[in-house]
MITIGU-349014 format. One record per residue: x, y, z of N, C-alpha, C, O in turn. Coordinates in steps of 0.1 Angstrom, whole numbers, plus 5000, padded with zeros to 4 digits. Each point is the difference from the previous one (the first is absolute). Layout:
BEGIN
XYZXYZXYZXYZ...
***
This chain:
BEGIN
935129608768499749905002500849884998500950004992498949915015501149915003499949914986498950004994502349945001499649914989499949845004500349945010499350014980498849945001501249805004500649974990499549985017500349875003500549934987501249975001498150014986500349924992500550074990500249944989500150225015500650064981501149955005500249904994500850135014501749965000500249905013499349985010502149944985500549915005500550125014500650114999498749805013500450085014501149955002500950095000499649815002501349925004500850075000500850025009499350034981501350094999500250135003501050084998497849955008499550164999501450025012500149935010500950214986500550105015499250035013499150084997500949905011499650065010500950125010499850055011501049944980501550065010501049985006500249935010500650134983501349965009500249935011499750045012500949844986500149865018498549964997499649915007499750144986498349915006500049844991499550024989500849865013499749904998499549994987499450104999500549834989499049924989499549955005500549945010497750024985498849995006500549854998499649935009501249984981500049894992501249935012500349895002500450255006501249895000499449995019500549935008498350184993499449945019499149914999499549985011499849924977499149944998501249885004499649915007501950104990500849884994500249995017499949895005500550235004500550005012498449915010500049925009499250134984498849965014500349834999500149915009499950084974500149805002501849945003500249885002500750224999501049965005499349975016499849885001499950205013499649975006499149885003500249925009498550054980499449925000501349855001500249945011500250034979500849924995501049955010500149895004500450195000500650035020499349875007500549894999498650135007498949985003499949845000500449915008499050084981500049874996501049925004500149905007501150194983501449884998500249955017500249895004499750235003500649965013498949865010500349945010498450044984499349945001499949904999499349925007501750044980500049924993501449915005500149884999501450245007500849935004499749915014500449895002498650225008499149925010500149815000500849935006498250044985499249934996500849924997499849895004501550124988500749934996500949895015500249885003500250255004501150065012498849815005500149884999498950215006499149895008499849824998499949905007500050144975500049864997501349905002500049884998501050185005501249974995500349925017500749905002498850165004499449995018499749895003500449945009498650024981499549935007499949884995499249915004501850084983500849864998501450015009500849915003499250174999501750005012499449885012500649905004498050144998499449985015500249894995501149935002497650034990499949844998501149914996500149885001500450174996501749874997501150035011501249974998498350105016500850045007499949885011498849965001502049965008499949865006500050045011499749925008500850254998500049975015498550015012499050074997501049885013499050055010499150164996498850035002501950024994499550125003500050084978500350124997499549834998499750044983499850145001500950074995497950005009499650105002500550115000499850104994501449885019501450074998500550034995500349924992500750275007501350004989500949935004500049975012501149994981501049924998501450104997501249975002498250164991501050094992499750135003498950035002502150044998499950155000498850104993499250085004501249834980499150064994498549985000499250094998500349755005498850035008499450065010498850055000502349955012499950095013499750154999499550085007501149934981499650164997498950034993499450115002500349794991498650014993498749975012498950055001501649855005498949985008499250165010498850045002502550015000500150115008499050124992498950055003501949964987499350114989498749984995499350094996500149765005498649955001499650005010499050084998500949895015499750035012499750145006499350045009501550044982499850165005499050094985499450115001500749834989498750034990499049975004499150084998500449805008498449935004500050075011499150074999501649955011499550095012499350124997499150025007501350074982499350094996499049994991498950055000501849854990498249984992499249965006499050075001501049805006499149925006499150195010498850034997501750025009499150105012498950044994500150014987499050025017498350104998499750075013500750045009498149954989499850145006498549935004499349974990500450015024499049945007498250084989499850114995499349775007499249984995499350145004500550015011498650114986498950075000498949964998499749964989499250045024498749964998499550115002500550085008498249974982499450074996498749964999499649974989499550045026498649954999500249835000500749915005498150104987500149864993501849934992500649904996499450185005501249944979501650015011499850095009500949874992501849975001500850074983499949964988500650145017501350004988501349935003500550005011500149914974500949955011501050084983499750044989501649945019500950064992501149884996500249895006500450194983501149924993501349975002500450115003500549834998500550015009501550144998499750125000501249854999501150164998500949974995500850104998499749754995500149984985499550044989500250114995499249835004499150054987499350174998499850074990500049955026500050154998500950034998500149884997501150175000501150054999500349964986500750074992498849825006500750014986498750104993500450064990498949965012498850064992500650165002500150094992500149895022500550165001501150074993499950124997501449785002501250044989499449984983500450064990498949855009499250024986499450155000500250064990499349985016499250184999500950035005499750115002501449895004500750105001501150014992500750105001499849784989500650004986499350114993500550104995498249845007499350084985499850135006500350064990499550005015500250185007500850064997500050124997501149805004501350074997500150034983500150114994499649765002500250004985499050154997500450104995498249875009499750114994500050135003499550074991500949995019501150155004501250004999500750075007499749864987501550015005500550104989500049974988500650175018500950084992498850104994500350084991498749915012498750074996498950095011499149955007501450164992499450115009498649994996499750014988498849965024499450004996499550115007498849985003501950175004499250105001500150104985499150084996501749904999500250074986498549954989499649884999499950204995499349984995499449974985499049964995502550085002500449954984500549845002500049934990500350025020500749875004499049915000500349884999498150185003498549925004500249854983499849885000500650214990499749904988501049864998499849884997501850195008500549884998499749915015500549885000498850175012499649885008499249914994500449884997498550165002498849934995500449914986499349904998501750114992501249924991500549905008499949884996500750145015501649925002498549915013500349895004498750154998499049905013499549924984500149885000499650164992499849924996500449854992499549894998501850174997501049884999500249975012501249994998498649995012501049895010498249965009500049985012499050024981498749945004500149924982499649895001500550134992500049874994500849905000499649885000501550165001501149895000500049935012501149955002498050035008499249995014499449854996500049905006499450144980498449914995500949805001499449905005501950104990500249874999500449905012500049885000500550255015500449925007498749945007500049895006498550194994498950005006499349884993499049955006501350004984499649884991501449905001500249934990500450065018501349865000500049995010500849935006497950175003499849965019498649924999499749945011499350064976498649945002499949884992498849965000502049994994499749844994500149955010500550045010499049834985500149885007501449964996501150025005498649904982501949994995500950165003500250114994500149835016501150155002501049985002500549955010500250114979501450005003501150075010501249985002497850125004501150055009499949935018500850035009498149874992499549875007501149934994501049985008499249974981500749894999501349995005500649905004500250244994501550065003500050005019500949955007497750134998500349985015499049905004499749985012500149964980499549925011498749995009499649935009499950214984499250075007498449884992500149934990498350095020499350034998499250074992500050125004499049874982499250074991499350055013500050135001499449815008499150055012500750115010499350065008502049954991500850115005500550124992500150115006500349874984500450064994498550104997499850125003499249804992498350074998500250155009499650104994500849925019499750055010501350134991499650104995501849875005500750144991498950044986499650114995500149795003499249994983499050185006500150094992499249935017498950045003500750125005499350095004501649924997501350145007500550044992500050124999500449814995500550084989499750074990500750104996498249865000498550044992499750145008500250104994499349915023499750095004501550134999499850124999501449815002500850134995500050064988500650114999498549814987500450014987498650065002500150074990498849975015498850065003500750135004500050094992500649925018501150135006500150084991499550114998501549814993501350094987498850024993500250114995498449845002499950074988498950115010499950124995499849875010499450145004500850075005499650115005501449874995500950164999500350034986499950124996500449774994500050064988499250104995500350104994498149835012498750094993500150165010499650114996500949845016499750115003500750115000499750105006502049894986500850145000499550044990500250124999498849814985500150004992498950154996500050094992499049835022498850074997500150145016499150075005502149924997500450145008500850094994500250125003500249794986500350104990499450034989500550064990498149895011499250074991499250085006499550094995500349895019499350135006500650095000499550105005501449904991500450175001499150064989499550115002500349864993498750064988499249914997499949954989499450045022498749944999499949954989499450074992501449765002499749934993499749865000499849934990500150045023500049885001497949914993499749884996499950195004498749964994500350074986498950044998501749994995499950014985501149944996500350014988500449945020501049834995499249905003499349964990500349935024499250004999498449994991499449905003500250154990499250014990500649994987499249944992501850095004500050034984501849934997500449994989500449975026500749904991500749865006500449985011499549954978499649885001500849935010499449925007502450104994500949915006500350035017500749945009497950224989500050005018498649935009499849995012499349984976498549935000500949865000499249925006502050014991500049855000500750015013500049905007500750224999500949995009499150015013500249955011498550144985499549985011499249875001500249935010498850024981499649885000500949875006499749895005501350154992501049835008500450085015500849935007498850184996500649995012498450055012499850035012499349934976498649945006500049895006499949985012500449934977500049914999501049865015499849905007501150204990501449985012499349985009499849885004499650295003499349975017499249924997499849955010499349994979498949925008499949895003499249935007502350024983500949895005500549995014499849905007501250234998500049995014499550005009500649995011497450044987499550035008499549875001500049935010499750054980499349815002500649935000499649894995502150085012500849885005499950075012501049945005498850135003500349905016499149995004498950044996501549895018500149925005498149914999499549904995499850265015498649945002499249974988499049924999501550174990499350024985500649844995499149944994501450035007501149904988498649885006499149954993501150025021499649915008498649974999499649905006499750164988498750074998499449844992499249935005501350054985499549884989501549994995500450104993500649805009501249994991499649964986500750054991498249855005500250024985499650114990500449994989498650125018499750134993501750095001500350074991500649895022500550144993500749964991500650094994499849775003501249894991499250104990500750104997498149884998499750054990500350114995500650014990498950115019499950144997501650055002500450114997500249815008501850054997500649964991501050054995498349835000500350004986499650064986500650004990498250065011499450084993500750155000500550054990499450015026500450135000501749964994500550044989499849905018501749974995500450054981500950084997498149864995500149994983499950135000500950064995497850045012499350104998501750125000500250094992500649865020501350135004500649924990499850074990500849825006500950034994500150024985501050024994497849995000499350094986500350125008501050064997498349985012500650184997501250115006500250124998500349765011501350045000501149954987501150055000498649884990500449984990499650064991500749954991498450145003499050124994501050155005500150104992500449915018500150115011501749995001500650115002500249754996501650014994500750014988499949924991501250235011500350014986500849804996500249905007500050144978500849934995501249875009500049875002500850265000501450025009499549875011500549895000498850135007499749955015498649844999499449935009500650074980498749875000500549914998499349924995502650025009500249915002499849985015499549895001500650155005499250015020498849924998499949955011499050024979499050034998500049834995499749915007500650104980500749834995500549905010500149894996500450125017500449965006499549945009500549905006498150164997498949915011499449944992499449905003500550154983498949894995500749884993499449924993501850075010501249884992499549895021500049885003499950225002500449925013498449945007499849925009499450144984498649925000499949914992499649905005500750104985500049874994500949935000499749904993501350105010501049875004499649945012500549885000498650155014499350025005499249904997500449905005498350104987499049944999500549924990499149914999502050074992500549944992500849865004500249904993500250135022501249955008498349865011499949884999499350215007499249935002498749944995499449945009500150064979499549924993500349894996499349895002502450154989500949905000500349885009499849894997500550155014500349925016498549905000499949884997498950235009498949915001499749934987499149925003501250064984499449934993502049804999500249884997500250205006500949915007499349925008499649884997500250205017498849955011499649914999500349895005498550154986499149945003499249894987499149925002501750134983499549894989500749885007500850005008498649894986500349865005500949984993500949955006499550064980501149964993501249985002500749924995499650235017501850025008499749915007500650045010499049884993499949895014499749884999499049974994501749925011500249864998499049955010499249924995500750105016499249945009498350065001499149985008501050084982498450054997499149884992500449894995498550155006499249894988500250094989500050125000500049784989500050054989498950004992500150054989499149905015498250024994499550105007498749994999501850135010500050115005500550144992501149974995498650165002500550114993501250085015501250035000497649985011500550035007500849945012499749885002501050165004501149955008499549935010500049885002499550225004499450005014498649995008499050034993500849945016498249925003500050045017500849965009498350104992499950015018499349975005498850024997501549895017498349995008499750145011500750105002497949865003499750135009499249955009498949945001502150105009499349975019500250085009501050065005497349944998499950095008500149985014499049955006501850074998500150015018499950105010500250124996499349855015499950155011501050105002501250024999498150025003500150175000500150094985500750094997498149814993500350084992501350014991500550074992499649835012501149964991500349914986499549895000501250134990499549874993501750024994500750094997499249745005501249914990500050024990498949984994502150075000500049914983501249944992500850084994499549805005500749875000500150004986499049974994502250074999500149984985501349855004501050005007498549904985501349905003501049984989500150044989500549895017501550044987500250134987500349984988499450155019500850114995501049974992500949925003498950174981501450004997500850184995500450064990499549975025501250115004500549945010499549925007501550134994501149995014500250145007500550094994499249925019499650085007501149975016500649905003499550205003501050005015499050065009499050054995501449945021498649965010500250174994501050034992497850075013500050085007499550094984499550115002500649834981499550074995498849965001499449925008500150214977498349994997499949994990501050024993497349934999500150014989498550084996499250045009500649984981498350044994499449874995500249924991499250085017498749884999498750134985499850125000499749784991499450034991498649885000500249894994498950135010498649874998498950104992499250095003501249834985498850104999498649924997499150074997500849815004498749935003499450045013498849985004501950095001499350015019500350164999499150075005501949994988500250135007500550084989501250055001498149984985500450074989500950124999500250095008500649884980500450114999500950115009500550114998499649805013501550075016500449914997499549904995502050155010501149925003500450075019499750125003500749825005500449995014500949985005500549904995500350165015501749895002499549975014499350085007501249804998499749905005501649925006500849964991499650045024501349975002499849835000499049955006501749994989500049864999500749965012501150025005497849905000500149955017500549845003499949935010500950054975500549864999501450024995500450094994500349785009501250014996500349904989499249905000502050094988500049914989500049945007498850015003501849905007499949865002498949925001499949895003499250254995498249945003499949914987499549895000500950174990499349944986498650114999499350014990500750015014498150085004500250165001501150035005498150064992500050175000498650045006498950014995501550015019498650005007499850155004501150055005498150014995500050165006498649935007499349904998500850215010498950005014499450205004500350105006498849874988499250144996499050075006498949954998501050145008499450055010498450074994500250044989499249975013498850064992499650075002499249985009501050174984500050115000498750054990498949954999501550154994498950024992500149954986501049934998498350104993500849984981500049855000499249915003502150084992500249864995500249935008499449894999501350125013500549915013498249945004499849885000499250215002498949965005499449904989499649885002500550204985499549854993501149894998499549924991501650045012500349904998499749915018500049885000499750205013499249985007499149874998500149885001498650264994498649954998500049844989499149924999501850084996500049914984500649805012499649894999501550175012500449865002499050005011499649895003499750235004498849975008498749895000499449955009500550034967498549984997500449815006501049984993498949935013499949915005499049864990498950024996501949865003498749954990499749885010500849935007498050054993499449925009499749814993499650004988500649915016500049894997499549915010500749955010497950044986499149945013500150045014499350105003501449855008499450115013501650104999500150115004500849824993501350044994500250174998499050044994501750055007500950124997500749934993499849895004500850104988501550064996500750134999499250105000502449934998500050154999500150014985500649914993498850185001500450024984501750005002500550085008500449814981501050054995499849954988500349894998499350184992499849954985501750124999500450095007500049854981501050104991499350114996498950045002501949994992499950164995501450094996500950065006498849924979501450054999500950185000499550114998501249875004501050155006500950024997501049924999499150254998501750024988499950055016499250045007502749934994501349995007500750174998500549974989499850155013500650094999501350005006499749965012501150054988501549975009500849884998500149934990500450075021500350065020500550124995500650044990499250025021500650145003500450055013499849895005500550175002500850025011501449985008500449904995500250135011501450045002500049955013499150025008502249924994500449985021501349954999500349914992500550155017501249875001500149895004499349945008501750014987499449855005500750005011501150025001497849945009500349985011500749925007500250025012500049894982500949895007501850024998501049925000498850214999501650055003499750065011501150054999498649985008499450045018500349915009499349904999501850125012499549935006499150005013500049915008499250194992498649975002498850084995500250114997498849855003498950024995498750025008499149925003501050214998498350025007498550024992499750104994499449805007498950044987498850025006499449925006500250204992498550055011499450034987500550074991498249855011498950034995498450024998499349904998499950245003499250035000498649894995500249954989498650015019499249964992500949974986501250005000497949974992499949944985501449974998500649914994500050245013502149994995500549875003501149994997498549935006500549855002500249964985501049954995498250095002500249944982501250094990499850004988501150055017500950075000501049945009500849944993499450045017500949975012500049824998501149944996498150005005499549845000501249964989501049965005498950064981500949964991501949995005500749904998499750265008500950025002500649895014501249975002497949985005500349975009500049854999500949945005498450024989499849784991501650054990500549894999500450224992500750024994501149915009500649894999499450275013501349945010500249835004500949924998498250075006499849855005500149884992500349895005499550154978500449904992501550004994500649924994499750225012501650034994501249885012500949934998498250095017501049925009499949884999500949945005497649964987499849904996501449954987500649904998499650234996501049984986501449955010500649904998499650195012501350004998500649905009499549975011501849964982500649875003500350015011500250125003500349755010500649965007501449994995500850065007499649904986501449944998501150085001500450074991500249925023501150105005501349974988500650104998499749774995500950014994500450064982501050034993497749965006499150014985500150245002500050084991500049935022500050185004500850014998500250104992501649805016501150105003500450014979500450094993499249815004500750064990499950064987500849994990497650085013499850125000498949944986499850094992499749765006499549984986497850015003499249964992500550105022499150015005499050134999500050065011499150014981499550115003499549995012499649895005500350295004498949945010498850064999500150125002498649824997498850074999499550085006499150064994501249985018499850115004500350005018499649925009501550254990500450035005499150045016500450075009499049894990498950035010499749945011499049924999501450085015500050005015498749935005499849895005499550204992498750055011499350094991500350104994498549825005499050064994498550065013499449925006500250224995498949985007498150044993499850084990499649875016498750024989499050055006499449915006500150184996499050105002498650034994499950064989499349885017498850024994498750065004499549925008499650194989499350105014498850014990499750074990499549805017498249954991499350115010500650085007497649904993499450055009499549825007499949955011500050034982499349865003500549865000500850014990499349905014500449864995499649954994500749914997497850094994499749974990500850014989499849944989500850125012500850084983502149945002501050034994498849865020501049904996500049934989500750014990497949895012499649944987501050014990500949924997498950244996500950054988501549934997500450004988500449935024500950035000500249895010500850035009498949884992499849955016501349914996501249995005498149934983500749894990501750035000500849915000499550225000500949994990501050065011501150024997498550015017500450065012500549835006501149965005497949994993500549875005501149904994500849945007499250054981501049954991501350075001501049945002499050214998501350055001500949955017501250024999498249925015500149965009500849904998501149995006498349914986499349885000502150024992501049975007498950064981501050025001501349995004500849915000499250235005501250025009500049865012501249965002498049985004500149895011500849914987501249985003498449974984500449914995501750014999500749915002499850254995501750034998500149985010500949914999498750115016500549965015500249844999500649955009498950004981499849895010501349874988500549895002499650234984500749914989501150015008500649915006499750244995501750114998500250015018499250085005501549865002500249975018500550185000500050075010500649974975501050145004499250094993500750084994497749955005499250084999499950125005498850045000501750025003499550125011499250124988500350105005499449914989498950064996498850085011500149995012498850094984499750055017498450044993500150084991499049895012498750064995498750065014500349975011499050074988499750075005498450074997500050124995499049815007498350034993499550135005500950074996498549995008499650085010498250044989500050044988498949945020498750064998499250105008499349975010500950144984499150105010498650004996499949974989499350065016498449935000499350165008500150035012499550034981499850155004498750015006499750095007499749834991498650045001499449824996499749994988500149875022499349904998499349955010500750005011498149954991499149945007500849855008500249975011500149984977501149845005500850015010500249895003500450205004501149995002499550025018500649975011497950084987499550015016498549934997499550074992499649835011499150024993498950085003499449935008499850184990498950035008499049985009499049934996501050125021499049955006499150025002499850094992498649885018499250094998500350095008499850124995500849865017500450125008500850124992500050115006500449884985500950094986499050074993499950124999499249744995499150104995498650075003499350054992500549935020498550065006500550185002499250104999502049905004500150175004499850024990499150085000501549864983499450104989498750034997499450114999500249775000498850005002499250135002499550094992500649875025499350114998500350155001499450075007501549974985500650154995499349954987499050074999501149884996498950074989501149894990499349984990501949965008500950014993499349894988500050004988499449905020499849874990498449945001499649894996499650225010498949945001499249994987499249904998501150214992499249974983500349884992499649984989501549935019500349914991499749865011499949894993500050095019499649905007498949904997499050084999500749845000499949854991498350015017500249955011499050094986498949995011499349945001499349995010500449914975499149895000500649884992501250014998498249874997500549934993499650044988500749974991498650075008499450024985501050114993500250034988500350015021501250104988501249944998500750004990499449935025501949904999500049964985500950014991497449915007499649924989500150084988500649944991499150175008499950094989501550004989500450004988500350005033501750084994500349834993500549994989499349945017500949865001499450034981501050044994498249954999499549994991500850104989500149984988500250125018500850094992501650005005500950084999498949795006501849894997500850095010501250004999498150105011500950075004500549885016499249915002501750105004500249865006500150095016500750095004498049825002499850065012500649945016500349885002499850215005501349925010499149975013498850015001502449955010498750045016501049985009500749905000499450185008500550005013498949985011499250105001500749825006499649975013498649985000499550015011499649974979499050034997499450114990498849984997501950144998499850114994500350004985501150034996497449944992501550014988500450134996499650105006501049894986500550154997500749974983499849884998500650154993500149984985501550125002500150095009501049884978501150025000499850195002500950055007498150034987499850115005500050075016500650105004498649825001499749975016501750055002500450115003500249784993501049985005500950174995500150085010500449964981500150074996499350155008500750085006498349934992499450125007500350005018499850095008500949774995500450045018501350034997500450095007500949854981501250094999499750135001500650075009498749994985499550114995500150075015500950085003497949885006500250045009501350045013500550105005499749754995501149995003501450114996500850045008499249984982501750114997498850155003500450115000498349875002499050135001500650085015500050125003500349735003499950015016501550005005500050025012501449954983500750095000500849795015501049995008498149924987500649905006500849914991500549905006499650114986500349954985501849935001501050054994499349825015501750035001500549944981501250025000498449944989499949984991500450114987500349974989499550175018500450114996501250065004500550104994499949855015501750055007501149944992500049894993500950215009501149964994501349945004500950075004499349844995500649895010501350024999500649944991500650195020501249994997500549935006500349924991500450025022500149834993499149865009499249985010501649954977499349934994500149875011499249915000501950125010500549925009498849975016500049915008499350194991499550065011498350044997499350095005500249814985498350054993499449975016500449925008498550184991499150005010498649924996499850014987498949915022499749954998498750074994499550105004500149844988498850044990498649935006499649895003499950234996498449975001499150054992498850025002502150014983498650084989499249924995500549894995498650125006498349944990499850054991498949984996502350114996500050034985500249904993500549905003498850164980499949884989500750064988500549924993499750255001499950024992498150044994498949985004501650074985498750054991499549914997500549894998497850175002498449864989500549954989500850064993498749835005500649964985499350094997499250075006501449914981498550144988499349894990500249884998499050214998499249914993500249924993499149914998502250114995501049934990500649825001500149904994500050185020500649855013498949915003499949885001499150235001499149875002499349934990499549895001500650194989499649914989501049874995499849944990501150045019501349914992499749885014500449895000499050155009500449945013499149834993500649894998498450135001499249874999499849945012499849874999500250155008499149975012501749975011499849975011501850044982500850005009500450105008500050124998500549815013500650165006500950044996500949924996499250225003501750044994501349995014501150054999498349885012501050025012500249884998499149944994502050015009501249864998501150025008500850095001499049815004500949985013501749954989500049924991500850145014502249944998499249855002498949985004502249894990500349905006500850045012500350125003500249755007500849995014501250054992500450115002500349794986501150044998500850164995501150035001497550064993500350145002500550045012501250045002498149965003499350055012500950015013500150095008500949744989500850015007501650014996500949975008499450064979501250014994499550245001500950085003498349944996500550134993499350115017499449945009500850164991499550105009499350094994500250084991499049895016498250135000500050075011500249955011499550134987500250125007498850104998499750034988499550035021499050095000500650104998501250025003498050074990501150184998500350004990499849934990500950225014500750034985501650015000500550045011500349934978501050005006500850094999499750104993501449925015501350145002501349934991500949935004499050134985500850014990501949985003500949924995499150185016501350065004500949865010501249965002497549995003500649865008500049854993500449895004499150174985499849824993501249994991500449894997500150204998501150084992501949975010501149964998498250105012501350055006500249885003501249964997497849915012500449915001500649914992500249895006500150114983500249904988502050074995501149954996498650235007501550054997500549985009501250044999498349885014500949965010501449904992501250004998497849955001500949824994500450044990501049934997498750174992500950004987501150025002500350085008501049824982500850004995500350014989500849934994498550195001500150074981498550125002499350055009501149944972498650094997499049905003499949894997499250215015498249994997499050044989500150114996499049805000499050094995498349995004499549885001499850235000499350015004498450054991499750124997499849805000498950024993498349995007499549945009500150144982498350025006499150034989500150074989499449905013498549994989498650045012500149965011498850104984499650045005499450175001500350094992498549935025499250134994501650105003501149965003498250154996501050084994500350035016501350015000498350015012500450005015500949885002501050055005499249824993500349945009501650004987501149985005498850064979501350044995500650115010501049975006498450174994500550105010501249985011501250035001497349865009501449995003501449935001501150025003498149894992501349884993501550154999500950035007498750024981500850074995500950095010501249985001497950135008500550015012500949935009501050065004498949864998500749895004500749965002500449965010500250024977501549964989500550075004500849975009498950224985500550085001501550025015501250005002496949995010501050055012501249885003501150035005498349804991500949905006501250084994500950055007499349954977501549974991500350145008501049995006498350154997501150085010500749955020501050055006498349884996499949945012501249924999501049995007498749954983501649894998500850104992500649954991499750175010500750044989501049924997501149965005498050034981500849924992501550104991501149984996498050105004501350104991501150075013500250125000500349785008500750095013501049915005500650015011499649884977501049905007499949905008500949945005497950034997499649895014500049894995499949905007500250084977499849884997498949914995500049904992498750165017498849974995499850044983500550094994498549795001499950004989498750074994499049965006500750114986498750084995498849864996500149885001498850244993499149945002499150054986499750124999500049814994499249954985498350015003499349915005500250234991498850035002499249934988500749994991497949955007499749984991498350055001499349915006500250174991498050015004500150004986500650064991498149825010499450004984498250035004499049965008501650164977498350075001500250014986500949934994498350154999499850054990500250184996499150084997502449935005500050155005499950045013499749925009500650204994500550085012498550045002499750075010
***
């Protein structure tokens, strides 16, 4: 019968001549992990030094390497990026699309898996039945020493994230896969013990009578449940439920492991507990500082809490949340967790900050989906009636802010920047664009000061390209004011500074919008005859009056009245007929085909209808924006867009994308192909491409 793990110190057990000790193997694992973290830290420091060097460079191409060291570093970085960014094309299975993570993170996880398996089986003969106990002991030691890494990757106040300059959301992907590696290790650990006991038909007896075996099996069952419920389809069913059960099962798992582990390795259990306590204490301490009035001079001393927010309903089921004079500082591209107990009790959700610090307001644009975001929109949609006038509900509510979180390299250090946003992804990309233009405004045109090195350059960026993909021009109202402000600031810079040579290009791709080509009777009639919109057609003035009473804006084309729902139905018919040029990919922006598309996107949802209160959701953009921004009917071809910018680049460029997974995958593949096409690492002198894809994990 095998000896119980708690009966003797196993770390000092000898497993044969030349076989490393168990404690030594644990140290080897953390030597590898520590080396990886140290490498990421060095790269982060070099990137920050490089950014400062570029901002102090007064040449015309500050983003281009000026020394042999930075030239070699740029080449090595380009090679690593080209490998790291590569990914497999998505696979469609019925109605579902499977997206694959990029190769870089996959290689890191595979490297960790290889290290773990080597340490588990190094110099052990798994075919020898007398060595199965040794494999069981060793895999148990290797499994338990992985716990601290899992918790290091899980916290929002993340030590690894701070050292490597990576967002906790991105590290969370590694957290899940390291946990799956832990599950594999514990399964091997349990399997070899069962295999050893199975020779004597002893498995059932051990599970019924041995307390150590019971606790170990309970820990494995809990870990299996955690791993299964953490897969994306289940996790997304209800995030609030997932977080609650994840916390409860974690407590049960740690308790079972602590009771199962021998005293000499319990330190590996205490470390995760300490990390969890650190994360919670740090979050609560920072939350108290951010939200208590006593820590902020600008806040009203009569109130206990610093932040109050107004909620405004916007077209497209979007809620604008505005926090005036926030008590925290943030960088463009970051997000915070918002909590408003008076509207959505006991819930906290991450939202991207859609404004920049210079606004002195923290603004969020939140699309209503389910749960908390839906409640935000319902609350904002409750208008107040004053006499015959209806005014929006903008009552202030106390709100709690946790953060900011998120990490992206300073885009001001790159020669050229391409920002691609899909739909509400503009909440991430727009502040980055505004921040670049704000830096251009701050740059001093005084050549005398620049020659003696007394002026620090605010931005090394010479050109910026902003691409926004939307379904309807009605979405432009969300950022029309900001777009006009950006264009006006650039024009003002050109007027004040004769030598201002910065370039900005804004393109709006509308994938399905009836505003581009108003439908005619000739276009509507065939659709009606095919049964596309016959159920929604208004056949009498009584029906039209009823719809207007329900606050649905009726429209009329050549005497035929129809609602936004009818336009949507016409759009769907257009799509099904295959004649909608709004869905075509535009490979050459300089040769855009004539579009006669009548599509308008999906019909308004019940939530949107509640918020319209007689107002149409379709809005015309101002003439100034129409004349200065490029409007294209169709879908973008990322490779052509990025290539056009890279052809003018005189240094390292940056590509940032935030939007649907399909758009992000297209951009990623485009960057990899263009990097190889430009032969960055083959001595041609072409500069590298930094890619940032904003999403919560892969």
